[in-house]
N, C-alpha and C positions, 0 to 999 in steps of 0.2 A: 508519297505513294501518288503517285496521276489520277489524275480523275477526267473523267470526258461528260463532258456537258455537251446534252444537244439541244440542241436549239426550236422552234418551235416552224415547220418549214414556210421560206421565203425571211425567216430573218440571219441576220447578218452581223456583228460585233465590226466594233469600229477596225479601222486596216487600213495604214497610211501605205498609197501605190507609187506619187513621188514624193522627191521635195529638192529645188534647190535654192542656190545664193545668184544674184548679180551685183555688180556694184556697175554704175556711171558714172554722173549726176552724184544720186544716193543708194547707197545698201539693201536692194529688194532680195527679201524669201519666199517662197512660197513654197505649200503641203496642200497637197491633196491626196482626202478621203475618200474610203467606201464603206457603207453599212447602210443594213437596212433596222430598223430607222435612219434615216440622216446623220453622218456624227456632226454634231455638235465643235466645234472649233477655236481653239483655246491660244492664245500665246501668251505665253509666258518670258518677263525678258528679265534674268537676275534675281530669280524668287519672286518678280510679281505682276498677278494678270495682266495683262492688258486687255485692256475690253475691246468685244467686235463694235463699241461707238466709237471708239478711240478714233480720229480724223490717221493715224499709224496705220491702222487695220481695214483691210477691202475683201471682203466675205463674200460667198457665191455661193448657194445651196440651190443643185438640181438633184431633186432624188435617183437615186440613192448616192451620191455625189456631193462632198463636199468642199469647194478650193476653198482656199485663203491665202491674202497676201499681206506684210507687216514693210514697210520703206522706212527703214531711217536711216532720218535727215542729219545725224549731226553721227560719225563716223567712230562708234563702241571700244572704247579700253581691250586694252588687251585684255583674249584668253575667258573675253567676256559669255554669259552663258547665253542661252537663248534657246527657247523650246517651243513648238508647234505639237499640237495637242490633240484632237480628235474622239469624240467618247458621245455614244451611244449607252443604249442600257445595257444591251448586251457583251461593251465589254470595251477597251482606250485602248489606245495607244499614243506612243509619241515621238518626237525625234529632235536629239540634243543634236546644237549647232553651236562648237564652241567655234565664236566669231578673234579673228586677229586684228591686227591693227594697222591699219593702209600708213601712221601717221609715226610708225615707227622699224623704217624703212633696216635704222642698225639689226633688232630680231630677222629679217627677213636675210640678210648678206652673216651674220651671225650665221645662222643652218643653212646658206649655200654653201659656206666659209670653211664646215665644219662637214655637212656632204661630201666637199671637195677633199676635204683632207684625207676622211675616211677611206673614197674608195683611196684615193695613191699609196693609201699606208697598207691599202688590204692589199692593193695589187704588188704593193711593194714583200709581204708577208707570201703571199702565194708562188711569185717569184725566186725568191730565197731557200721555199717549203722543195720547188718544182726544180733546183737546181741545188740543193743536198742532196736530193735520192738520186740522182742522175744517177752517182758511180755506183749503189746499189741495187740501179734496174742495168744499169752496163753489166754488175756482177753475176747476178740473174741470170741476165739473158747466157752470156761467156759460158757456168759453171752447166747448164740445162744444154747448151750445144754439144759442149763437152761429152757432158755427157753420151749426148744422144751418139757422135761420130765412135765411144767407144763401140755403144753397142752394136752400129753399124761392123765395127771390125772385128767383133767376137763372133759377129754372125755372119760373115765370109771365112773366114780360118779360123774354125774350130775344132777340125780334124788335121790340121796342117801348120803342126805349130813350126819350119822349118820351112818354109817357101824359097824356092832359088826367085833371085832374077831375070835369069836367063832364061826359062825352063827348054832350050834348043841343045845346051850343053850339058856334054853329061855328068854327072856326079860321081867322085870316087871314093872309095870309103875302104878303110885303114883297118885293119883289127892286132892287137896289140897284145902279148903276154901276160901273163901273171908277171913276168920280169920285168918287163916295160920294151921288150926286141920287138919291133915291126917283122911279122909273120908272113903278110902276106897282105896286096893290092889289088884290087878288083876291083875294074870299069864299066861302069851300067853300060 
């Protein structure tokens, strides 16, 4: 069951507004939170709290905003979890960042190779599927056109089953008796 909590006027839970990471000489990640009262912000690295008194962390609080930056001088291991958390008495909000190590270019190269290989296989599979469907599509179009032609022919000559190729020529008809002799021939 979903419960709705109504806060007193002017109070807001902590909310993550933005986050970013950049790599220059060191890895720097920043988070910005908004809330009333201003959120308390802390960082977690692999499950360990890094306090705001740590020289790696820079924090600025200008109510209702709380901004924090962590600067990692050593490159983290592959898949390191870094969490930025903002919290006040009305709620908390966190951002989980999984860091990829630059020290391991083979992982990046493997990812790019796998991505490229997947794209190539996808294009090949799509092309083969399309090529297999072409005869079916052509056959369907041919059947549709033949049906339309048959309908058009049927509409043009429903009462005239034996149309003459040269309507200017008079038609001749013969009357045959029961014995098979031609008894009369007349021209129109």
